[in-house]
N, C-alpha and C positions, 0 to 999 in steps of 0.2 A: 456639517453634521459629523459627529464623532462616531465611528463604527465601534461596536464592542470588540474587545480583544479576542473573543472567541471567533469572531468573523475573520479577523486578521490572521489568527492562528490557522483557521481552516483554509484560508486563501494561500498562506505559505505552504501548508501541508499539501494542498492541491497542486501547487506549482512544483514542489519537490517530488511528489508522488507521480505527477504527470511526466516529469523528466525521466524518472526511474522507469515508468511504464513504457515510454517510447523507446528507451534503451532496451527494456525487456522485449518489446516487439521486434526490434532490430536483431537482437540475439536469436529469438525464435526463428525469424526469417532466414538468417544466415545458417543456423543449425539445420533447418529443414531443407532449404533450397541448395545449399552448397556442401554441407556435410552429410546430408541425406538421413538425418535422424528422424525418427517417428515424431509427429507433431506434439504428442503428449509428453514425451521424454524431453524434447526441446523446450516446451513450455515450463517444465519443472526446472531445468537448468537456468533458463533465462530469469525465472522468477526469483530463485535463490540469490543470484548475483545482483539483480536489480533491487531486491528487497533489502539486502545488506547496504547497498548504496543509499537507499531511501532512509534507513535508520541513521546512518552517519550524517546525512544532510539535515534531517529533522532534529537530531540530538544537538547538533552544533548551532543551528540558526533558528529553530522554532521552539524547542522545549529546553532551552539552555538554563532556565531557572530550576529545573528538576533537581531534587535532592537524591533521587534514585541513582545508585551506582551504575556505571556503564555496563558491567557484566550482567547485573540483574535486569536492567531495562532491555538490553539486547536479547537476553534469554526469553523474556516474555514477548518481546516484539517478534522474534523469529519463531517461537512456538505458535503464537497466534497466526503468524504468517503461513506456517505450514498447514494450520487448520483452514485458512483461507485458500491456500494452494489446493488442498483436497477438494474444496468446494469448486474452485476454478476448474480443476481437471475434470471432475465429474460433469460440471455444467458445460464445459467446452466440448467434451466428448458427446454429450447429449445433443447440444445445439448443432454441432457439425454433422453427426451421424443421423439424427432424426429429422432435422429441418434442412439439412444440406446447405448450411451457411458456411461461407469461407472461414477458415480457422482464424484469420486475423480480424475479420469483422466480428465474429463471435467473441473473441477475446476482448475487443474494445467494449462491446455491450456489457459483458460480465464485469469489466473493470469499474463501470459506473457505480454499480451496487457495492462491490467489494471496497472501493475507495472510501465511501462514507462509513461503512462498518469499521474499517481499519482505523480511521481517524478517531472515532468514538472510543474504541478499545484502547488505542495507544494514548489518548488524552488521559483517560481515567486509570488505566492499569500500567502500561509500560513506563510512562513518564510520571505517573502519580500526580497529575495536575488538578485533581478534584478539589483540593484546598484552594485553588486559584479560581474556581468557577465563578464565584460572586464577583470577583475583580474582573475576570474575563467577560462577564456579562454586563459590566458597569453598574452593578447593584451596590449602592452605598450603605444600605441599612443592614 
């Protein structure tokens, strides 16, 4: 059975994003536990570094067919990333403070939702792959 290219892209995106996410968690942990930064500040720093890594990996190995310039695609990628970061920080603060969930567990739960939204936005906007959608869905007509 041949999987549609969109599934393959999503799988690659998930692999790269997961790697960047675990790197993000490691950075947050190190910044909170050893540098003693406040967890929301640490989450911001970790996200920016990991999100840039995620862009580089996805640009090179997942969305290499894009005609969008590196600067333009990185700009939309990082701007949307900051919007997601705002959602992450608000959600993280809410879940930790209101529900008393560990900050790392809360961050993992929030990542599941944000990852899907990020893939969709980056597919259609950052890398302008919408023209590939029929091909990626294996639609021939």
